[in-house]
C-alpha positions in Angstrom: -34.9 -35.8 -35.0 -33.6 -37.3 -31.7 -30.4 -35.7 -32.2 -32.0 -32.1 -33.0 -34.4 -32.6 -30.2 -31.4 -33.3 -27.5 -29.5 -30.2 -28.9 -32.8 -27.9 -28.4 -33.0 -29.2 -24.9 -29.6 -28.5 -24.0 -29.8 -25.1 -25.5 -33.1 -24.5 -23.3 -31.4 -25.3 -20.4 -28.3 -23.3 -21.2 -30.6 -20.2 -21.8 -32.4 -20.9 -18.7 -29.3 -20.9 -16.6 -28.1 -17.7 -18.2 -31.4 -15.9 -17.3 -31.3 -17.4 -13.8 -27.7 -16.2 -13.2 -28.6 -12.7 -13.5 -31.5 -12.4 -11.3 -32.5 -9.1 -9.9 -30.1 -8.6 -6.8 -27.2 -10.3 -8.8 -27.3 -7.9 -11.7 -23.9 -6.5 -10.3 -22.2 -9.7 -9.2 -24.2 -12.6 -10.7 -24.9 -15.9 -9.2 -24.4 -18.6 -11.5 -25.5 -22.2 -11.0 -22.5 -24.4 -9.9 -20.0 -21.6 -10.1 -21.7 -18.9 -7.8 -20.1 -15.4 -8.2 -16.8 -16.5 -9.4 -17.2 -15.9 -13.1 -18.2 -12.3 -12.6 -15.5 -11.8 -10.1 -12.9 -13.0 -12.6 -14.5 -10.9 -15.4 -14.1 -7.8 -13.3 -10.7 -8.5 -12.0 -9.2 -5.7 -14.4 -11.3 -2.9 -12.5 -11.7 -4.8 -9.3 -11.4 -1.9 -6.9 -14.2 0.1 -8.6 -16.1 -3.0 -9.2 -16.1 -3.6 -5.3 -17.3 0.1 -4.8 -20.3 -0.3 -7.1 -21.2 -3.4 -5.4 -20.9 -2.2 -1.8 -22.6 0.9 -2.7 -25.7 -1.2 -3.5 -25.8 -3.2 -0.5 -27.7 -2.5 2.9 -25.3 -1.5 5.6 -22.2 -1.6 3.4 -21.6 -5.2 3.6 -21.9 -7.8 1.0 -21.5 -11.6 1.5 -19.5 -13.4 -1.5 -19.8 -17.1 -1.7 -18.8 -19.1 -4.8 -20.5 -22.5 -4.5 -18.0 -25.2 -5.5 -14.8 -23.6 -4.3 -13.7 -22.5 -0.7 -13.7 -18.7 -1.3 -16.3 -17.7 1.4 -15.9 -13.7 2.1 -17.8 -11.1 3.6 -16.9 -7.7 2.2 -17.4 -4.7 4.3 -17.0 -1.0 4.3 -19.4 -0.5 7.4 -17.5 1.7 10.1 -18.8 -0.1 12.9 -17.8 -3.4 11.4 -14.3 -1.9 10.9 -14.1 -0.8 14.5 -15.4 -3.9 16.1 -13.1 -6.0 14.3 -9.9 -4.0 14.4 -10.3 -2.6 17.9 -13.5 -3.6 20.1 -13.2 -7.4 19.4 -9.5 -7.5 18.1 -8.5 -10.7 19.6 -11.2 -12.5 17.8 -9.8 -11.4 14.3 -6.3 -12.2 14.0 -4.4 -12.2 10.4 -5.0 -16.0 10.7 -3.4 -18.9 9.0 -4.7 -18.3 5.4 -3.2 -14.7 5.4 0.1 -16.3 6.3 -0.3 -18.8 3.6 -1.0 -16.3 1.0 1.8 -13.8 2.0 4.2 -16.6 2.6 6.9 -14.7 1.2 6.9 -12.5 4.1 7.8 -15.3 6.3 7.3 -14.7 10.2 7.6 -11.1 9.7 5.4 -8.3 11.7 2.8 -8.3 8.8 2.0 -12.1 8.9 2.4 -12.6 12.5 -0.2 -12.7 15.4 -0.2 -13.0 19.2 3.1 -13.0 21.3 5.2 -12.9 18.1 3.4 -9.9 16.7 3.7 -8.4 20.1 7.1 -8.9 20.7 8.2 -7.9 17.1 6.1 -4.6 17.4 7.8 -3.7 20.8 11.3 -3.8 19.2 10.4 -2.1 15.9 8.4 0.7 17.7 11.4 1.2 20.3 13.8 1.4 17.1 12.0 3.8 14.9 11.0 6.2 17.5 14.6 6.2 18.7 16.3 9.9 18.4 19.2 8.2 16.9 17.0 6.7 14.1 15.0 10.0 13.5 18.2 12.0 13.1 19.1 9.3 10.5 16.1 9.6 8.8 16.3 13.4 8.5 19.8 13.2 7.0 18.8 10.5 4.5 15.9 12.4 3.3 17.7 15.5 2.7 20.7 13.7 1.0 18.6 11.5 -1.3 16.4 14.7 -2.3 19.5 16.8 -2.8 21.8 14.4 -4.5 19.4 12.0 -6.4 16.0 13.5 -6.8 17.0 17.1 -7.9 19.7 16.1 -10.3 17.4 13.6 -12.2 14.6 16.3 -12.4 16.9 18.9 -13.7 18.2 16.3 -16.3 14.5 15.8 -17.4 13.9 19.4 -17.6 17.1 20.1 -19.9 16.2 17.3 -22.1 12.5 18.0 -22.2 11.5 14.2 -22.1 8.5 12.5 -21.0 9.1 10.8 -17.3 7.2 8.1 -15.5 6.8 9.8 -12.3 5.6 6.7 -10.5 8.6 4.8 -11.7 10.7 7.7 -10.4 9.1 7.5 -7.0 9.5 3.8 -6.5 13.1 4.3 -7.2 13.3 7.1 -4.8 11.5 5.3 -2.0 13.4 2.2 -2.8 16.8 3.8 -2.1 15.8 5.6 0.8 14.0 2.6 2.5 16.9 0.4 1.7 19.4 3.1 3.4 17.2 3.3 6.4 16.6 -0.4 6.8 19.9 -1.9 5.8 22.3 1.1 5.6 23.2 0.2 2.1 22.2 2.6 -1.0 21.3 0.4 -4.2 21.5 3.7 -6.4 18.3 2.9 -8.0 17.5 6.5 -8.6 19.9 8.2 -10.9 20.0 9.9 -14.4 20.8 6.5 -16.0 17.6 4.9 -14.5 19.3 1.4 -14.0 17.3 -1.9 -13.5 17.4 -3.1 -10.0 16.6 -6.6 -9.6 15.6 -6.3 -5.9 12.9 -3.8 -6.8 11.5 -5.7 -9.8 11.2 -9.0 -7.8 9.2 -7.1 -5.2 6.9 -5.8 -8.0 6.4 -9.4 -9.4 5.8 -10.9 -5.9 2.9 -8.4 -5.2 1.3 -9.1 -8.4 1.5 -12.8 -7.8 -0.1 -12.5 -4.2 -2.9 -10.4 -5.8 -3.7 -13.4 -8.1 -3.9 -15.6 -4.9 -6.7 -13.3 -3.6 -8.9 -14.1 -6.7 -8.1 -17.5 -7.8 -9.5 -20.4 -5.8 -7.2 -21.6 -3.2 -6.9 -25.1 -5.0 -6.0 -23.6 -8.3 -3.1 -21.2 -7.2 -1.9 -24.3 -5.0 -1.9 -26.5 -8.4 0.2 -23.7 -10.1 2.7 -23.6 -7.1 3.3 -27.4 -7.1 3.8 -27.5 -10.9 5.6 -24.2 -11.1 3.6 -22.4 -13.7 1.6 -19.0 -14.1 1.8 -16.4 -11.4 3.2 -19.0 -8.9 6.2 -19.3 -11.2 6.8 -15.7 -11.1 6.8 -15.4 -7.5 9.0 -18.5 -6.7 11.7 -16.6 -9.0 11.0 -13.4 -7.3 11.7 -15.0 -3.7 14.9 -16.4 -5.0 16.1 -12.8 -6.0 14.9 -11.5 -2.6 16.3 -14.1 -0.5 19.7 -13.8 -2.2 20.3 -10.1 -1.9 18.6 -9.8 1.6 21.1 -12.7 2.6 24.0 -10.7 1.0 23.0 -7.6 3.1 22.8 -9.5 6.3 26.2 -11.0 5.8 27.7 -7.7 4.9 26.3 -6.2 8.0 27.6 -8.9 10.3 30.9 -8.4 8.9 30.8 -4.7 9.1 29.8 -4.9 12.8 32.6 -7.2 13.7 34.9 -4.4 12.7 33.5 -1.5 14.5 32.7 -0.7 18.1 29.2 0.5 19.3 30.1 4.0 19.0 31.0 3.8 15.2 27.8 1.9 14.4 25.4 3.1 12.0 21.8 4.1 12.6 20.2 2.0 10.2 17.5 -0.6 11.6 19.3 -3.8 10.5 22.2 -2.5 12.5 20.2 -1.8 15.5 18.5 -5.2 15.2 22.0 -7.0 15.4 23.8 -4.8 17.7 21.0 -4.7 20.4 20.2 -8.5 20.3 22.0 -9.4 23.5 20.5 -6.4 25.5 16.7 -6.7 25.2 13.7 -8.9 24.4 15.1 -12.4 24.6 11.8 -13.7 23.2 12.6 -13.0 19.6 15.8 -14.7 18.4 17.4 -12.4 15.8 18.8 -15.1 13.6 19.1 -14.5 9.9 15.7 -15.9 9.4 14.2 -13.2 11.5 16.4 -10.6 9.9 15.5 -11.8 6.5 11.7 -11.5 7.2 12.1 -8.2 9.1 13.9 -6.5 6.2 11.5 -7.6 3.5 8.3 -6.6 5.8 9.7 -3.1 6.3 11.0 -2.8 2.7 7.8 -3.3 1.3 6.0 -1.1 3.8 8.7 1.8 3.4 9.2 1.6 -0.6 5.7 0.7 -1.9 3.2 2.5 0.4 5.1 5.7 0.3 5.8 5.7 -3.5 2.0 4.7 -4.3 1.1 7.7 -2.0 3.5 10.1 -3.8 2.1 9.2 -7.2 -1.4 9.6 -6.3 -0.8 12.8 -4.6 1.3 14.4 -7.4 -1.3 13.7 -9.9 -4.3 15.0 -7.7 -2.3 18.2 -7.1 -1.2 18.6 -10.6 -4.6 18.2 -11.9 -6.3 20.5 -9.3 -4.7 23.8 -10.1 -6.5 25.7 -7.1 -5.2 23.2 -4.6 -1.6 23.3 -6.1 -1.7 27.2 -5.6 -2.7 27.1 -1.9 0.1 24.5 -1.2 2.6 26.8 -3.0 1.5 29.8 -1.0 1.8 27.7 2.3 5.2 26.9 1.2 6.4 30.5 0.6 4.8 31.2 4.1 6.8 28.6 5.7 10.3 29.9 4.3 12.0 33.1 5.1 10.9 36.1 2.7 14.2 36.5 1.0 14.2 32.8 -0.2 10.6 32.8 -1.6 11.8 33.0 -5.2 14.6 30.6 -5.1 15.1 26.9 -5.6 15.3 25.1 -2.3 14.9 21.8 -0.4 12.5 22.1 2.5 13.9 21.1 6.2 11.9 18.7 8.1 11.1 21.3 10.7 9.7 23.5 8.1 7.4 20.6 7.1 5.6 20.5 10.4 4.0 23.9 9.7 2.2 22.7 6.5 -1.3 22.3 7.6 -2.6 22.6 4.0 -0.4 20.0 2.6 -1.1 17.7 5.3 -4.8 17.8 4.6 -4.2 17.4 0.9 -2.1 14.2 1.7 -4.6 12.7 3.9 -7.4 13.4 1.2 -5.1 11.7 -1.4 -4.9 8.7 1.0 -8.6 8.7 1.7 -9.3 8.3 -2.5 -6.3 6.2 -3.1 -5.0 4.1 -0.2 -1.8 2.6 -0.7 -3.0 -0.9 0.4 -6.6 -0.9 -1.0 -7.8 -4.0 0.8 -7.1 -6.2 3.8 -8.8 -9.2 5.4 -9.2 -10.8 8.9 -10.2 -14.3 10.1 -12.4 -15.0 12.7 -11.2 -17.2 15.5 -14.7 -17.8 16.8 -18.1 -17.6 15.2 -19.3 -13.9 15.6 -22.2 -11.5 14.9 -21.1 -8.1 13.6 -22.6 -4.8 14.4 -24.2 -4.9 10.8 -26.0 -8.1 12.0 -23.9 -10.2 9.7 -22.8 -13.8 10.8 -19.1 -14.7 10.3 -17.3 -17.9 11.2 -13.6 -19.3 11.4 -13.7 -20.6 7.6 -14.8 -17.1 6.4 -12.4 -14.3 5.1 -13.8 -10.6 6.2 -12.5 -8.2 3.8 -12.2 -4.5 4.0 -12.1 -2.3 0.7 -10.3 0.8 1.8 -10.6 1.9 -1.7 -14.4 1.9 -1.4 -14.6 3.1 2.1 -13.2 6.5 0.4 -15.9 6.6 -2.0 -19.0 6.0 0.4 -21.6 8.9 0.6 -22.6 7.2 3.9 -19.1 7.7 5.5 -17.9 11.1 3.6 -21.0 12.6 2.4 -22.2 13.4 -1.1 -18.9 15.2 -2.3 -17.0 12.0 -1.5 -15.8 11.7 -4.9 -14.2 15.2 -4.7 -10.5 15.7 -3.8 -11.2 18.3 -1.2 -8.5 18.8 1.3 -10.7 21.4 3.2 -12.6 18.7 4.5 -9.6 17.7 6.8 -9.2 21.4 8.2 -11.1 22.4 11.5 -12.6 26.0 11.8 -9.5 26.6 13.9 -7.4 25.8 11.1 -5.7 22.7 12.6 -6.0 19.2 11.1 -9.3 17.6 11.9 -9.1 14.2 13.3 -11.1 11.5 11.9 -11.5 8.1 13.4 -9.1 5.2 12.2 -12.2 3.0 11.6 -13.6 5.6 9.0 -10.0 6.5 7.5 -8.0 3.1 7.3 -5.1 4.2 5.4 -2.7 3.6 8.3 -4.7 0.8 9.7 -6.6 1.1 13.1 -6.7 -0.4 16.5 -3.4 -2.2 18.0 -2.1 -2.7 14.4 -1.9 1.0 13.8 1.1 1.7 11.4 4.1 2.2 13.1 5.7 4.1 10.3 3.0 6.6 9.9 4.9 9.7 10.9 8.0 8.3 8.9 5.7 8.4 5.8 4.4 11.6 6.2 7.6 13.1 6.6 9.0 11.6 3.6 5.9 12.3 1.5 6.2 16.0 2.5 9.9 16.3 1.9 9.5 15.0 -1.5 6.3 16.7 -2.5 7.2 20.0 -1.1 10.5 20.4 -3.0 8.7 19.2 -6.4 5.7 21.4 -5.9 7.9 24.5 -5.1 10.5 24.2 -7.6 8.9 22.6 -10.6 5.7 22.4 -12.6 4.3 18.9 -13.3 2.1 18.4 -16.4 0.4 15.2 -17.0 0.7 13.9 -20.8 -2.5 14.7 -22.6 -4.6 11.4 -23.3 -2.7 9.4 -20.6 -4.9 7.0 -19.1 -5.0 6.9 -15.1 -6.4 3.9 -13.5 -5.5 1.7 -10.6 -3.6 -1.4 -11.1 -4.6 -5.0 -9.8 -2.3 -5.7 -6.8 -1.9 -5.6 -3.3 -0.6 -2.1 -3.5 -2.5 0.7 -5.3 -0.3 1.8 -8.2 -1.2 3.3 -11.5 -1.8 0.7 -14.1 -0.1 2.6 -16.8 2.3 4.7 -14.7 2.2 8.5 -14.5 3.7 9.9 -17.6 4.5 13.6 -17.2 6.3 16.5 -18.4 8.5 18.4 -15.8 9.5 22.0 -16.2 11.6 24.5 -13.9 9.6 27.1 -11.8 12.3 28.5 -10.0 16.3 28.7 -10.4 
């Protein structure tokens, strides 16, 4: 009797705790005794972006406090534009990336994405100067044209001839990896070809990003335990880092040897060459040793490869599944070229891309719904009160869900879930400006993305060529859903059939 009574008491307590855990407000996120909201977060991690959207829609002022009781994971999630503007611009100095951000993204070293204060300012100044230099822009135009003509088109032609199903996401990752590697280091890894070779550098970047995402959802003590004993996602991250360090080190060594045998007039226009060759002439606050070059290359590679390939993947999927949008883009492309070339296969020149208002609007609309970087976080230096009235302190992460922001009726209206490029076009037929604290795909305030124009140029050059020359049809029944990573890719890739439109 005593044993049965004890069991019944335990069962009653457990049942009470279960009922208590899903009280009224916590129907979506739960608030379990001892574990707080962590169990539901881990249960929902497979669809974390949509889950965050649902939670933030249900909250007042688009802001929600997440606080597991027994682990140090206190966060404030927000999609409130006033909060975003305050953090990213108005009170920027109080919201740096912070030491926790740098620890989570330690693979990026002291690169521009991880750095704060003077280090960040100096790196940004150098990178801004190099990216906006006429020489680099000429190199960009030349590289894009050659990659599209000599790599993308041959692969598409081969796929059409063999009528085989292709993962367009994989293809775009290969294309942007090659392009970015050429622009950053001057070397072409040859990732995009009809053989579709495996590239260790690219695979290591994917593994690193998945492991970094795990650090965002696991308690800090747990992923650090994995790191110490070398198992789980931390083991994958360590191996990925070894590959990245080895290959980047090889590029740096090759470049230094190459520059010793050349004079300034014959130097290439890639960024690594520029960083090394201008070292003695400007900004002595930044020592351009091998570690600086390693960190810089990796930061720029992730920025150039991942965000652009993600943007291209979601954009081509949206366009191919919205025939009216596709038709309008094709009509605009025809209007941008000479009449005698309208029915012929062609590669679009950069100067022609600037005329594409509707395509630019469609790209912005795609980035609104599927931002390549779906979330980011900050840490306040000093305790503060946000415009929404929420209190934040130095031990708390403040997180923005860019994915959720694009799906808020309070920000974009009742048609926020629709793919509607027209919302970006003014009555005069020009691109309508939306504040960066509302449209955060390229960041906001002092940290606005330096490569914004480079990204738009590459996306337009690739997308225009594909949409004008080919039909892209998503395989029937192929499931489209976002993955769980720090970069918003499709979980199952983008499986399509490609056929020729023009010859």
